[in-house]
KOLKE-193557 format. One record per residue (C-alpha): residue number from 1; residue in one letter; x, y, z. Coordinates in nm, 4 decimals, decimal comma, always signed. Layout:
N
@resi=NUM; resn=A; xx=X; yy=Y; zz=Z
...
! end
This chain:
117
@resi=1; resn=Q; xx=+1,1233; yy=+1,2959; zz=-0,8678
@resi=2; resn=V; xx=+0,8750; yy=+1,1542; zz=-0,6477
@resi=3; resn=H; xx=+0,7306; yy=+0,8343; zz=-0,6816
@resi=4; resn=L; xx=+0,4630; yy=+0,6850; zz=-0,4733
@resi=5; resn=V; xx=+0,4666; yy=+0,2915; zz=-0,4519
@resi=6; resn=E; xx=+0,0948; yy=+0,1380; zz=-0,4014
@resi=7; resn=S; xx=+0,0260; yy=-0,1814; zz=-0,3098
@resi=8; resn=G; xx=-0,2286; yy=-0,4062; zz=-0,2166
@resi=9; resn=G; xx=-0,4989; yy=-0,3840; zz=-0,4995
@resi=10; resn=G; xx=-0,6396; yy=-0,7100; zz=-0,5953
@resi=11; resn=S; xx=-0,9376; yy=-0,9092; zz=-0,6864
@resi=12; resn=V; xx=-1,1911; yy=-1,0168; zz=-0,4052
@resi=13; resn=Q; xx=-1,5558; yy=-1,1434; zz=-0,3863
@resi=14; resn=A; xx=-1,8538; yy=-0,9219; zz=-0,2525
@resi=15; resn=G; xx=-1,8216; yy=-0,8431; zz=+0,1341
@resi=16; resn=E; xx=-1,3990; yy=-0,9289; zz=+0,1537
@resi=17; resn=S; xx=-1,1785; yy=-0,6656; zz=+0,2528
@resi=18; resn=L; xx=-0,8427; yy=-0,5246; zz=+0,1518
@resi=19; resn=S; xx=-0,5876; yy=-0,2844; zz=+0,3005
@resi=20; resn=L; xx=-0,3845; yy=-0,0380; zz=+0,0168
@resi=21; resn=S; xx=-0,0993; yy=+0,1243; zz=+0,1329
@resi=22; resn=C; xx=+0,0718; yy=+0,3869; zz=-0,0132
@resi=23; resn=V; xx=+0,4494; yy=+0,4474; zz=+0,1299
@resi=24; resn=V; xx=+0,5883; yy=+0,8161; zz=+0,0394
@resi=25; resn=P; xx=+0,9605; yy=+0,8182; zz=+0,0014
@resi=26; resn=E; xx=+1,1367; yy=+1,0905; zz=+0,2419
@resi=27; resn=S; xx=+1,2870; yy=+1,2402; zz=-0,0304
@resi=28; resn=A; xx=+0,9539; yy=+1,4249; zz=-0,0688
@resi=29; resn=G; xx=+1,0466; yy=+1,6210; zz=+0,1897
@resi=30; resn=H; xx=+0,7439; yy=+1,8084; zz=+0,3960
@resi=31; resn=I; xx=+0,3885; yy=+1,6387; zz=+0,3542
@resi=32; resn=N; xx=+0,0996; yy=+1,9052; zz=+0,3742
@resi=33; resn=S; xx=-0,1833; yy=+1,5647; zz=+0,3232
@resi=34; resn=R; xx=-0,1916; yy=+1,2246; zz=+0,2107
@resi=35; resn=G; xx=-0,4768; yy=+1,0510; zz=+0,0459
@resi=36; resn=W; xx=-0,6840; yy=+0,8493; zz=-0,1262
@resi=37; resn=Y; xx=-0,8746; yy=+0,8546; zz=-0,4573
@resi=38; resn=R; xx=-1,1017; yy=+0,6384; zz=-0,6728
@resi=39; resn=Q; xx=-1,1672; yy=+0,5802; zz=-1,0625
@resi=40; resn=T; xx=-1,4616; yy=+0,3636; zz=-1,1156
@resi=41; resn=P; xx=-1,6055; yy=+0,2913; zz=-1,4448
@resi=42; resn=G; xx=-1,8654; yy=+0,5375; zz=-1,5625
@resi=43; resn=R; xx=-1,7984; yy=+0,7999; zz=-1,2709
@resi=44; resn=Q; xx=-1,5312; yy=+1,0957; zz=-1,2487
@resi=45; resn=L; xx=-1,2292; yy=+1,0940; zz=-0,9999
@resi=46; resn=E; xx=-1,3599; yy=+1,0921; zz=-0,6654
@resi=47; resn=L; xx=-1,2202; yy=+1,1830; zz=-0,3223
@resi=48; resn=I; xx=-1,2204; yy=+0,8742; zz=-0,0945
@resi=49; resn=A; xx=-1,0572; yy=+1,0314; zz=+0,2025
@resi=50; resn=E; xx=-0,7158; yy=+1,2701; zz=+0,3091
@resi=51; resn=V; xx=-0,5313; yy=+1,3663; zz=+0,6299
@resi=52; resn=A; xx=-0,3392; yy=+1,6071; zz=+0,6915
@resi=53; resn=T; xx=-0,0247; yy=+1,6466; zz=+0,8385
@resi=54; resn=G; xx=-0,1990; yy=+1,7785; zz=+1,1810
@resi=55; resn=G; xx=-0,4121; yy=+1,4762; zz=+1,1549
@resi=56; resn=T; xx=-0,7278; yy=+1,6036; zz=+1,0903
@resi=57; resn=V; xx=-0,9143; yy=+1,3595; zz=+0,8015
@resi=58; resn=N; xx=-1,1200; yy=+1,4658; zz=+0,5723
@resi=59; resn=Y; xx=-1,3632; yy=+1,2130; zz=+0,3947
@resi=60; resn=G; xx=-1,5743; yy=+1,2325; zz=+0,0315
@resi=61; resn=D; xx=-1,9020; yy=+1,2845; zz=+0,0052
@resi=62; resn=G; xx=-2,0925; yy=+0,9117; zz=-0,0119
@resi=63; resn=M; xx=-1,7723; yy=+0,7265; zz=+0,1407
@resi=64; resn=D; xx=-1,9492; yy=+0,5319; zz=+0,4080
@resi=65; resn=A; xx=-1,7810; yy=+0,3889; zz=+0,7178
@resi=66; resn=R; xx=-1,6304; yy=+0,1168; zz=+0,4830
@resi=67; resn=F; xx=-1,3835; yy=+0,3488; zz=+0,4364
@resi=68; resn=T; xx=-1,1059; yy=+0,4090; zz=+0,6910
@resi=69; resn=I; xx=-0,7722; yy=+0,5650; zz=+0,6514
@resi=70; resn=S; xx=-0,5180; yy=+0,5676; zz=+0,8405
@resi=71; resn=T; xx=-0,1341; yy=+0,6668; zz=+0,8645
@resi=72; resn=G; xx=-0,0400; yy=+0,4009; zz=+1,1727
@resi=73; resn=G; xx=+0,1879; yy=+0,7358; zz=+1,3602
@resi=74; resn=S; xx=+0,4203; yy=+0,7477; zz=+1,0182
@resi=75; resn=E; xx=+0,4778; yy=+1,0112; zz=+0,8322
@resi=76; resn=N; xx=+0,5722; yy=+0,8470; zz=+0,5274
@resi=77; resn=V; xx=+0,3143; yy=+0,6043; zz=+0,4857
@resi=78; resn=V; xx=-0,0940; yy=+0,6199; zz=+0,4308
@resi=79; resn=Y; xx=-0,3261; yy=+0,3813; zz=+0,4329
@resi=80; resn=L; xx=-0,6758; yy=+0,2592; zz=+0,3284
@resi=81; resn=Q; xx=-0,8709; yy=-0,0542; zz=+0,4751
@resi=82; resn=I; xx=-1,2062; yy=-0,1209; zz=+0,2481
@resi=83; resn=N; xx=-1,4481; yy=-0,3771; zz=+0,4189
@resi=84; resn=R; xx=-1,7877; yy=-0,5079; zz=+0,2958
@resi=85; resn=L; xx=-1,6378; yy=-0,4751; zz=-0,0358
@resi=86; resn=K; xx=-1,8852; yy=-0,4142; zz=-0,3501
@resi=87; resn=P; xx=-1,8548; yy=-0,5075; zz=-0,6936
@resi=88; resn=E; xx=-1,9457; yy=-0,1296; zz=-0,7458
@resi=89; resn=D; xx=-1,6351; yy=-0,0517; zz=-0,5513
@resi=90; resn=T; xx=-1,4316; yy=-0,2075; zz=-0,8447
@resi=91; resn=G; xx=-1,1904; yy=+0,0619; zz=-1,0288
@resi=92; resn=V; xx=-0,8315; yy=+0,2239; zz=-0,9785
@resi=93; resn=Y; xx=-0,7519; yy=+0,3122; zz=-0,6480
@resi=94; resn=Y; xx=-0,4903; yy=+0,6638; zz=-0,6401
@resi=95; resn=C; xx=-0,2740; yy=+0,7472; zz=-0,3540
@resi=96; resn=T; xx=-0,2146; yy=+1,1409; zz=-0,3418
@resi=97; resn=V; xx=+0,0566; yy=+1,3353; zz=-0,1566
@resi=98; resn=N; xx=+0,0947; yy=+1,7321; zz=-0,1395
@resi=99; resn=I; xx=+0,4349; yy=+1,8369; zz=-0,0802
@resi=100; resn=G; xx=+0,6055; yy=+2,1161; zz=+0,0049
@resi=101; resn=R; xx=+0,5193; yy=+2,4480; zz=+0,0471
@resi=102; resn=S; xx=+0,4664; yy=+2,5059; zz=-0,3312
@resi=103; resn=Q; xx=+0,1226; yy=+2,2199; zz=-0,2436
@resi=104; resn=Q; xx=+0,2692; yy=+2,0266; zz=-0,5183
@resi=105; resn=D; xx=+0,0072; yy=+1,7117; zz=-0,5780
@resi=106; resn=V; xx=+0,1782; yy=+1,3970; zz=-0,6754
@resi=107; resn=W; xx=-0,0058; yy=+1,0992; zz=-0,7598
@resi=108; resn=G; xx=+0,0587; yy=+0,7331; zz=-0,7440
@resi=109; resn=R; xx=+0,0350; yy=+0,5414; zz=-1,0119
@resi=110; resn=G; xx=-0,2855; yy=+0,3179; zz=-0,9193
@resi=111; resn=T; xx=-0,3738; yy=-0,0255; zz=-0,7745
@resi=112; resn=Q; xx=-0,6572; yy=-0,1939; zz=-0,9499
@resi=113; resn=V; xx=-0,9432; yy=-0,2948; zz=-0,7356
@resi=114; resn=T; xx=-1,1888; yy=-0,5303; zz=-0,8747
@resi=115; resn=V; xx=-1,4598; yy=-0,6902; zz=-0,6330
@resi=116; resn=S; xx=-1,7188; yy=-0,9782; zz=-0,8315
@resi=117; resn=S; xx=-2,0239; yy=-1,1036; zz=-0,6847
! end
């Protein structure tokens, strides 16, 4: 069973930045894509960004330039940089990967981000 390890969440003031990290164990095998989603109060789970193995990046609708996904050149990690945080960014941020020929989706447990005004 594949377990993703997320880190980097926390409580910050509006205007500050956070960098989230997600480590994908090598036991996951072939990774098709890596990405981040979030669940904010009163809203459905939404895609922030995802990156395919070939490097193609897709940002979710409504995600502005404050969000940057990256891999640091590693196949087993994915980062999310969030700048100029706003109170409405408060929520749980999830890392997810799609692995193998079966294209199985694996989700992390989520990391809480709280932004106060």
